C-alpha positions as CSV (number, residue, x, y, z in Angstrom):
1,M,-12.7,13.6,-11.4
2,K,-14.4,11.3,-13.7
3,W,-17.0,8.6,-12.9
4,N,-14.4,5.7,-14.1
5,S,-11.9,7.1,-11.5
6,V,-14.4,7.4,-8.7
7,I,-15.7,3.8,-9.2
8,D,-12.1,2.5,-9.5
9,K,-11.1,4.2,-6.3
10,A,-14.3,2.9,-4.7
11,L,-13.4,-0.7,-5.7
12,E,-10.0,-0.3,-4.6
13,V,-11.1,1.0,-1.1
14,L,-13.4,-2.2,-0.8
15,R,-10.6,-4.6,-1.8
16,T,-8.2,-3.2,0.8
17,S,-10.8,-2.8,3.6
18,D,-10.6,-4.9,6.8
19,R,-13.9,-4.8,8.5
20,G,-15.1,-1.7,6.8
21,Y,-11.9,0.3,7.5
22,V,-8.8,1.6,5.5
23,L,-5.5,2.9,6.3
24,M,-4.7,6.1,4.9
25,D,-1.5,8.2,5.0
26,M,-1.5,12.1,5.2
27,Y,-1.9,12.3,1.5
28,N,-5.0,10.4,1.5
29,N,-3.2,7.2,-0.1
30,I,-4.9,4.0,1.0
31,L,-2.3,1.5,2.2
32,T,-2.4,-2.0,3.3
33,P,-1.0,-2.8,6.8
34,E,2.1,-4.4,5.3
35,E,2.8,-1.5,3.1
36,A,2.5,1.0,6.0
37,A,4.9,-1.3,8.2
38,F,7.4,-2.0,5.3
39,N,7.5,1.8,4.5
40,K,7.3,2.8,8.2
41,V,4.4,5.1,7.2
42,Q,2.2,6.6,9.7
43,V,-1.4,5.9,8.8
44,T,-4.7,6.6,10.3
45,P,-7.7,4.0,10.0
46,Y,-10.7,5.5,8.2
47,N,-14.2,4.4,7.8
48,A,-14.2,2.8,4.0
49,L,-17.9,3.3,3.7
50,K,-17.7,7.1,4.6
51,F,-15.0,7.5,2.2
52,I,-16.7,5.7,-0.6
53,Q,-20.0,8.0,0.2
54,T,-17.7,11.0,0.2
55,Q,-16.2,10.3,-3.2
56,F,-19.8,9.7,-4.6
57,S,-21.7,12.7,-2.9
58,A,-18.7,14.9,-4.5
59,M,-19.9,13.9,-7.8
60,G,-23.5,14.3,-6.9
61,L,-24.7,11.0,-6.4
62,D,-26.1,9.9,-2.8
63,I,-25.3,6.2,-2.8
64,S,-26.2,6.2,0.9
65,D,-29.6,6.4,-0.3
66,K,-31.2,2.8,-0.8
67,N,-33.5,3.9,-3.5
68,V,-30.7,5.7,-5.2
69,R,-28.9,2.3,-5.5
70,V,-31.9,0.3,-6.4
71,K,-32.5,2.7,-9.4
72,L,-28.9,2.7,-10.5
73,I,-28.9,-1.0,-10.6
74,A,-32.2,-1.1,-12.7
75,L,-30.8,1.4,-14.9
76,L,-27.6,-0.7,-15.5
77,E,-29.5,-4.1,-15.9
78,E,-32.0,-2.1,-18.8
79,F,-29.0,-0.6,-20.4
80,D,-27.2,-4.0,-20.5
81,R,-30.5,-5.7,-21.8
82,L,-30.8,-3.0,-24.4
83,Q,-27.2,-3.4,-25.6
84,K,-27.6,-7.1,-25.8
85,E,-31.0,-6.7,-27.9
86,R,-29.2,-4.2,-30.2
87,I,-26.6,-6.7,-30.9
88,K,-29.0,-9.4,-31.9
89,S,-30.5,-7.0,-34.3
């Protein structure tokens, strides 16, 4: 699995979560309550944060560690700054 797809999946989970929970079918597809009701699919509530942490941990990044998140934000901001500086030159 590539980072881009893991990040996209995490964003999807956050967008569809309700108070930190998502509904998942037996194939680990995330459904809205409306989709589950309309399609008559049996779903299980799942902790969205735990799902996201598991996905990132599988890729080797522990986002539950606040220090890791802060360093990652700093890295991205520095990368953006250098990209902008490079464009100006």
